[in-house]
C-alpha positions as CSV (number, residue, x, y, z in Angstrom):
1,X,78.6,84.1,117.7
2,X,76.4,83.6,120.7
3,X,75.7,80.5,122.7
4,X,72.7,80.2,125.1
5,X,72.5,77.6,127.9
6,X,69.8,77.2,130.5
7,X,71.6,76.6,133.8
8,X,68.4,76.3,135.8
9,X,64.7,76.9,135.1
10,X,64.3,80.5,134.0
11,X,68.1,81.2,134.4
12,X,70.1,81.4,131.2
13,X,73.8,81.9,130.5
14,X,74.6,83.9,127.4
15,X,78.1,83.8,126.0
16,X,79.3,85.8,123.0
17,X,82.7,85.4,121.2
18,X,84.2,88.9,120.9
19,X,87.4,88.3,119.0
20,X,91.0,87.6,120.0
21,X,93.4,89.3,122.2
22,X,96.9,90.5,121.2
23,X,98.2,86.9,121.8
24,X,95.6,85.4,119.5
25,X,93.6,83.8,122.4
26,X,89.8,84.0,122.0
27,X,87.9,86.4,124.2
28,X,84.3,86.4,125.2
29,X,81.7,88.1,127.3
30,X,79.0,86.4,129.3
31,X,75.8,87.4,131.0
32,X,73.2,85.7,133.2
33,X,69.6,86.3,132.1
34,X,66.5,85.6,134.2
35,X,63.4,84.9,132.2
36,X,62.4,83.0,129.1
37,X,64.5,81.9,126.2
38,X,63.3,84.9,124.1
39,X,64.8,87.2,126.8
40,X,68.1,85.3,126.5
41,X,68.1,85.6,122.7
42,X,67.4,89.4,123.0
43,X,70.4,89.8,125.3
44,X,72.6,87.7,123.0
45,X,71.7,90.0,120.1
46,X,72.5,93.1,122.1
47,X,75.9,91.6,123.1
48,X,76.7,90.7,119.5
49,X,76.1,94.2,118.2
50,X,77.8,95.9,121.2
51,X,80.6,93.7,122.5
52,X,82.1,94.7,125.8
53,X,85.6,93.5,124.9
54,X,87.6,92.3,121.9
55,X,90.0,93.4,119.3
56,X,92.8,93.1,121.8
57,X,92.1,96.7,122.9
58,X,92.7,98.0,119.4
59,X,91.2,101.4,118.7
60,X,89.4,102.4,115.6
61,X,92.5,104.3,114.5
62,X,94.7,101.2,114.8
63,X,92.1,99.1,112.9
64,X,92.4,101.7,110.1
65,X,96.2,101.5,110.1
66,X,96.0,97.7,109.8
67,X,93.6,98.0,106.9
68,X,96.0,100.4,105.0
69,X,99.0,98.1,105.7
70,X,97.1,95.1,104.4
71,X,95.8,96.7,101.2
72,X,98.2,99.4,100.2
73,X,100.2,97.3,97.8
74,X,97.1,96.4,95.8
75,X,95.9,100.0,95.3
76,X,96.7,102.2,92.3
77,X,98.7,105.3,93.3
78,X,95.7,107.6,93.0
79,X,93.5,105.2,95.1
80,X,96.4,104.9,97.7
81,X,96.6,108.7,97.9
82,X,92.8,109.1,98.3
83,X,92.4,106.3,100.8
84,X,95.3,107.3,103.0
85,X,94.0,110.9,103.0
86,X,90.6,109.7,104.2
87,X,92.1,107.5,106.9
88,X,94.1,110.5,108.2
89,X,90.9,112.5,108.3
90,X,89.1,109.9,110.3
91,X,92.0,109.5,112.7
92,X,91.9,113.3,113.4
93,X,88.4,112.8,114.8
94,X,87.6,111.5,118.4
95,X,86.0,108.3,116.8
96,X,89.6,107.1,116.2
97,X,90.3,106.8,119.9
98,X,87.3,104.5,120.6
99,X,88.1,100.8,121.2
100,X,86.9,99.0,118.0
101,X,85.1,96.4,120.1
102,X,83.1,99.1,121.9
103,X,82.2,101.2,118.8
104,X,78.5,101.5,118.4
105,X,76.2,102.6,115.7
106,X,75.5,105.8,117.6
107,X,79.2,106.7,117.6
108,X,79.3,106.4,113.8
109,X,76.2,108.5,113.3
110,X,77.5,111.2,115.7
111,X,80.7,111.2,113.7
112,X,78.7,111.9,110.6
113,X,77.1,114.8,112.3
114,X,80.4,116.3,113.3
115,X,81.7,116.0,109.7
116,X,78.6,117.8,108.4
117,X,79.0,120.6,111.0
118,X,82.6,121.1,109.9
119,X,81.6,121.6,106.3
120,X,81.8,118.2,104.8
121,X,79.2,117.5,102.1
122,X,77.5,114.2,101.4
123,X,80.1,113.0,99.0
124,X,83.0,113.5,101.4
125,X,81.1,111.9,104.3
126,X,80.2,108.9,102.1
127,X,83.9,108.5,101.1
128,X,85.1,108.5,104.7
129,X,82.3,106.2,105.8
130,X,83.2,103.7,103.0
131,X,86.8,103.6,104.4
132,X,85.6,103.0,107.9
133,X,83.2,100.3,106.8
134,X,85.9,98.5,104.8
135,X,88.4,98.6,107.7
136,X,85.8,97.2,110.1
137,X,84.9,94.5,107.6
138,X,88.5,93.4,107.6
139,X,88.4,93.5,111.4
140,X,85.4,91.2,111.4
141,X,87.2,88.8,109.0
142,X,90.2,88.8,111.3
143,X,87.9,88.1,114.3
144,X,88.9,91.4,116.0
145,X,85.3,92.4,116.3
146,X,82.0,90.5,115.8
147,X,80.0,93.2,114.0
148,X,80.6,95.9,111.5
149,X,78.7,98.7,113.0
150,X,79.5,101.0,110.1
151,X,77.3,98.8,107.9
152,X,74.4,99.3,110.3
153,X,74.7,103.1,110.6
154,X,72.4,105.3,108.6
155,X,74.0,107.7,106.1
156,X,71.7,110.7,106.0
157,X,71.8,112.9,102.9
158,X,71.5,116.7,103.1
159,X,69.4,118.7,100.7
160,X,72.1,119.3,98.2
161,X,71.1,120.2,94.7
162,X,72.4,117.7,92.1
163,X,75.5,118.8,90.3
164,X,74.6,120.0,86.8
165,X,75.8,118.8,83.5
166,X,77.7,120.9,80.9
167,X,75.7,121.9,77.8
168,X,76.7,120.8,74.4
169,X,77.5,124.5,73.5
170,X,79.8,124.7,76.5
171,X,81.7,121.5,75.5
172,X,82.1,122.7,72.0
173,X,83.3,126.1,73.1
174,X,86.0,124.8,75.5
175,X,87.3,122.3,72.9
176,X,87.5,125.1,70.3
177,X,89.3,127.3,72.8
178,X,91.8,124.5,73.5
179,X,92.6,124.5,69.8
180,X,94.0,128.0,70.1
181,X,96.5,126.8,72.7
182,X,97.7,123.6,71.1
183,X,96.1,121.0,68.7
184,X,97.0,118.4,71.3
185,X,95.0,120.3,73.9
186,X,91.9,120.2,71.7
187,X,92.3,116.5,71.1
188,X,92.8,115.8,74.8
189,X,89.6,117.6,75.8
190,X,87.7,115.9,72.9
191,X,88.8,112.5,74.0
192,X,87.7,113.3,77.6
193,X,84.2,114.2,76.1
194,X,83.9,111.4,73.5
195,X,85.5,108.5,75.4
196,X,85.0,109.6,79.0
197,X,88.8,109.5,79.5
198,X,90.2,110.6,82.9
199,X,93.1,113.1,83.1
200,X,95.7,110.5,84.2
201,X,94.5,108.1,81.4
202,X,94.9,110.8,78.8
203,X,98.5,111.4,80.0
204,X,99.3,107.7,79.5
205,X,98.0,107.4,75.9
206,X,100.4,106.3,73.2
207,X,100.1,106.4,69.4
208,X,99.8,102.7,69.2
209,X,96.8,102.8,71.6
210,X,94.6,103.9,68.6
211,X,94.1,101.3,66.0
212,X,91.2,100.4,63.6
213,X,88.9,103.2,64.9
214,X,89.3,102.1,68.5
215,X,91.1,103.5,71.5
216,X,92.6,101.2,74.1
217,X,92.9,102.6,77.7
218,X,95.1,100.4,79.8
219,X,97.1,102.6,82.1
220,X,97.3,106.0,83.8
221,X,100.2,108.3,84.7
222,X,100.2,109.0,88.4
223,X,102.1,111.7,90.3
224,X,103.6,109.5,93.1
225,X,105.5,112.3,94.8
226,X,106.4,116.0,94.5
227,X,109.5,117.7,95.5
228,X,112.5,119.8,94.2
229,X,110.2,121.2,91.6
230,X,110.1,118.0,89.6
231,X,107.3,115.5,90.3
232,X,107.9,111.8,90.4
233,X,105.7,110.1,87.8
234,X,104.6,106.5,87.4
235,X,102.9,104.6,84.6
236,X,100.4,102.6,86.6
237,X,97.1,100.7,86.2
238,X,93.9,102.7,85.6
239,X,91.7,103.7,88.5
240,X,89.7,100.4,88.3
241,X,92.7,98.4,87.2
242,X,90.9,97.2,84.0
243,X,91.5,97.6,80.3
244,X,88.8,99.0,78.1
245,X,88.4,99.6,74.4
246,X,86.4,102.5,73.1
247,X,85.2,103.1,69.5
248,X,86.0,106.6,68.2
249,X,84.0,108.7,65.8
250,X,85.3,109.9,62.4
251,X,86.0,113.5,63.4
252,X,88.0,112.4,66.5
253,X,90.0,109.9,64.3
254,X,90.7,112.7,61.9
255,X,92.0,114.9,64.7
256,X,94.2,112.0,65.9
257,X,95.6,111.5,62.4
258,X,96.4,115.2,62.0
259,X,98.3,115.3,65.3
260,X,100.0,112.0,64.6
261,X,101.5,113.4,61.4
262,X,103.0,116.4,63.3
263,X,104.0,114.8,66.6
264,X,104.6,111.0,66.3
265,X,108.2,111.3,65.1
266,X,109.1,113.1,68.4
267,X,108.0,110.4,70.9
268,X,105.5,107.7,71.7
269,X,103.0,109.8,73.7
270,X,99.9,111.5,72.2
271,X,100.3,114.5,74.5
272,X,104.0,114.7,75.1
273,X,107.2,115.3,73.2
274,X,110.2,113.0,73.8
275,X,110.5,109.7,75.8
276,X,109.6,111.1,79.2
277,X,106.3,110.3,80.9
278,X,103.6,113.0,80.4
279,X,102.7,114.9,83.6
280,X,98.9,114.9,83.9
281,X,99.2,118.4,85.3
282,X,99.9,119.6,81.7
283,X,96.4,118.4,80.7
284,X,94.9,120.0,83.8
285,X,96.5,123.3,82.8
286,X,95.1,123.0,79.2
287,X,91.7,122.6,80.7
288,X,91.9,125.6,83.0
289,X,93.3,127.8,80.3
290,X,90.7,126.6,77.8
291,X,87.9,127.2,80.3
292,X,89.1,130.7,80.8
293,X,89.4,131.5,77.1
294,X,86.0,130.0,76.3
295,X,84.2,132.0,79.0
296,X,82.3,129.0,80.4
297,X,81.4,128.8,84.0
298,X,84.5,128.4,86.2
299,X,82.8,125.7,88.3
300,X,83.2,123.2,85.6
301,X,86.0,120.6,86.0
302,X,87.8,118.6,83.5
303,X,86.0,115.6,84.9
304,X,82.7,117.2,83.9
305,X,83.5,116.3,80.3
306,X,83.4,112.7,81.4
307,X,80.1,113.3,83.1
308,X,78.8,115.0,80.0
309,X,79.8,112.0,77.9
310,X,77.8,109.6,80.1
311,X,74.8,111.8,80.5
312,X,74.4,112.4,76.8
313,X,74.9,108.7,76.0
314,X,72.3,107.6,78.5
315,X,69.9,110.4,77.5
316,X,70.0,109.2,73.9
317,X,68.9,105.8,75.0
318,X,72.1,103.8,74.9
319,X,72.1,100.8,77.2
320,X,73.8,101.1,80.6
321,X,76.2,98.2,80.0
322,X,77.7,99.9,76.9
323,X,78.0,103.2,78.7
324,X,79.6,101.6,81.8
325,X,82.1,99.8,79.5
326,X,83.1,103.1,77.8
327,X,83.6,104.8,81.2
328,X,85.5,101.9,82.6
329,X,83.1,101.2,85.5
330,X,83.7,97.7,86.9
331,X,80.0,97.3,87.6
332,X,77.1,98.9,85.7
333,X,75.4,99.4,89.1
334,X,77.9,102.2,89.6
335,X,76.8,103.9,86.4
336,X,73.2,103.5,87.5
337,X,74.0,105.2,90.8
338,X,76.2,108.0,89.6
339,X,74.0,108.9,86.6
340,X,70.6,108.4,88.1
341,X,69.6,111.9,86.9
342,X,70.3,111.0,83.3
343,X,68.2,107.8,83.6
344,X,65.3,109.9,85.0
345,X,65.5,112.2,81.9
346,X,65.6,109.1,79.6
347,X,62.6,107.6,81.4
348,X,60.6,110.8,80.6
349,X,61.5,110.4,77.0
350,X,60.4,106.7,77.1
351,X,57.1,107.7,78.7
352,X,56.4,110.3,76.0
353,X,57.2,107.9,73.2
354,X,55.0,105.1,74.6
355,X,52.2,107.7,75.1
356,X,52.6,108.8,71.5
357,X,52.3,105.1,70.4
358,X,49.0,104.8,72.1
359,X,47.4,108.0,70.8
360,X,43.9,107.3,69.4
361,X,43.6,104.0,71.2
362,X,41.3,105.3,74.0
363,X,38.6,107.9,74.3
364,X,40.1,110.4,76.8
């Protein structure tokens, strides 16, 4: 926050609070300005966006460490793994050595350019930028810095072609191929396509999660650590830490019933035998083997079944709130952003239907 005081006619003193030092004492920067009040206000704005001191000398890397320490216990294991990986990537760049109080928008945008030159694509740059922005937001709340320059930086997008969507024929082919491996594999891939279920969520499904035509998704199996050839698994919250209920179609329910009759006496898990937690790597292997057997393009990922589910639902005109609920998105705005291509296709269908409704009403 800036204060402006006129010490003499045409002479102004501008003071800007820049945070607190390591002892918790407030720090500030001041500057004398000759001219009118507008000149003083302009200098105050510049000092607020580019403070000369503050954060007790903490570097960007140290701000990131403080952000992880503050939030680690609240993250799901998968989120913790991803966020810490992104922090390590940022800390390997020269931007981490800059004093947080001296970090400028130009430093952030130059960092983006370095990432792009080293092969990072738009999605990876956005993920790292989101981490830096969140860490600096915490630094602002803690009065270590006065401005979150990452929120002011411009994220440029390269000319990447949008990722495609699997065709219905490809989805049917890979689910059919999975059935030649294991009936459980076919059901797992079908649920990924019908319910948009993530791999870790599939691994956590129990028989009692399916009742009265609905599937309840309330947890995920995460690989917490690997070593000695035996991964350490944990039954944790879903990626967004919410619980969702998804209605299933008749054919999927029939497949569940058939597998239940064969496997439920041997343990509580849909996709495992015995009491032990199901390793999500098993479902990943089912996908890779089924993809190979079906002959579909090797670029498709298991997660693309989830994308297919959302794209088809949106393309058929189902409302975004319903689709977001099935996917487990905390905010429908995320669905709008991720599946913008599907909404564009649906908009074309709307335009055609409205045009058909008006045929014959004008002389064209």
